[in-house]
C-alpha positions as CSV (number, residue, x, y, z in Angstrom):
1,M,2.6,-3.1,24.2
2,E,3.1,-4.6,20.7
3,F,5.2,-3.6,17.8
4,L,4.5,-3.2,14.1
5,V,6.5,-2.1,11.0
6,V,4.5,-1.3,7.8
7,E,6.5,-1.6,4.6
8,F,5.7,0.2,1.3
9,G,8.8,-0.1,-0.9
10,T,10.9,3.1,-0.7
11,T,7.9,5.4,-0.5
12,R,7.2,7.0,2.8
13,R,3.4,7.1,3.5
14,R,1.3,7.8,6.6
15,V,0.0,4.7,8.2
16,R,-3.6,4.5,9.6
17,V,-4.5,2.0,12.3
18,N,-8.2,1.6,12.8
19,G,-8.7,4.8,10.8
20,N,-6.4,6.9,12.9
21,P,-3.0,8.4,11.8
22,S,-0.4,6.3,13.7
23,G,3.0,7.0,12.1
24,F,4.7,6.4,8.8
25,T,5.9,3.4,6.8
26,G,9.3,2.1,7.8
27,D,8.9,3.3,11.4
28,L,8.5,1.1,14.5
29,L,5.0,1.6,15.7
30,Q,3.8,0.8,19.2
31,L,0.2,-0.5,19.5
32,E,-2.0,-2.2,22.0
33,A,-2.3,-6.0,21.5
34,G,-5.4,-7.1,19.6
35,T,-7.0,-6.9,16.2
36,H,-6.3,-3.8,14.1
37,L,-7.1,-2.6,10.6
38,I,-3.9,-1.3,8.9
39,A,-4.1,1.0,5.8
40,L,-2.2,3.8,4.2
41,D,-3.1,7.4,3.4
42,P,-4.2,8.2,-0.2
43,P,-3.6,8.1,-3.0
44,A,-5.0,4.5,-3.1
45,D,-2.3,3.3,-5.5
46,F,-1.4,0.3,-3.4
47,D,-2.5,-3.3,-2.7
48,P,-4.2,-4.4,-0.6
49,L,-6.2,-1.4,0.4
50,G,-6.3,-2.6,4.0
51,Q,-5.1,-5.5,6.1
52,T,-6.7,-6.8,9.3
53,I,-4.0,-8.2,11.7
54,V,-3.9,-9.7,15.1
55,L,-1.0,-8.1,17.0
56,T,0.5,-10.2,19.8
57,G,3.8,-11.7,20.9
58,T,6.0,-9.0,19.3
59,S,9.0,-7.1,20.5
60,P,11.0,-4.0,19.3
61,L,13.6,-6.4,17.9
62,V,11.0,-8.8,16.3
63,P,8.0,-6.6,15.3
64,K,5.1,-7.9,13.1
65,R,5.7,-6.8,9.5
66,V,2.9,-5.8,7.1
67,T,3.6,-5.1,3.5
68,F,1.7,-3.0,1.0
69,V,2.8,-3.0,-2.7
70,L,2.6,-0.2,-5.3
71,R,-0.1,-1.1,-7.8
72,S,1.4,-1.3,-11.2
73,A,0.2,1.4,-13.6
74,S,-2.2,0.2,-16.3
75,P,-0.6,0.0,-19.7
76,P,-1.7,2.7,-22.1
77,P,-4.3,1.7,-24.6
78,P,-3.0,0.5,-27.9
79,A,-2.6,3.2,-30.5
80,S,-5.2,3.1,-33.2
81,A,-4.1,2.7,-36.8
82,P,-4.1,6.0,-38.7
83,P,-6.9,6.5,-41.2
84,P,-6.1,5.5,-44.7
85,A,-4.9,8.4,-47.0
86,S,-7.6,9.7,-49.2
87,G,-7.8,8.1,-52.6
88,T,-6.0,4.9,-51.6
89,R,-7.5,1.5,-50.8
90,A,-6.9,-0.2,-47.5
């Protein structure tokens, strides 16, 4: 048995391992040794969207740690200049 902790800031999110719900971020997850695809439940507001890991040689005291980060929000588009007042020149 191997051990994994998935980190995602202070937000609690469901963790998917190989497409299956497998616990929540911050929890100590127990998985079989081997290669696994780790992802989070939607919304897809994080990077990377998935991570393939090889899980081996872990313990409850020294789990493998995988980190997802919140994608920064896109800045709002710049405000357009107001149209010139009628009868004035720009």
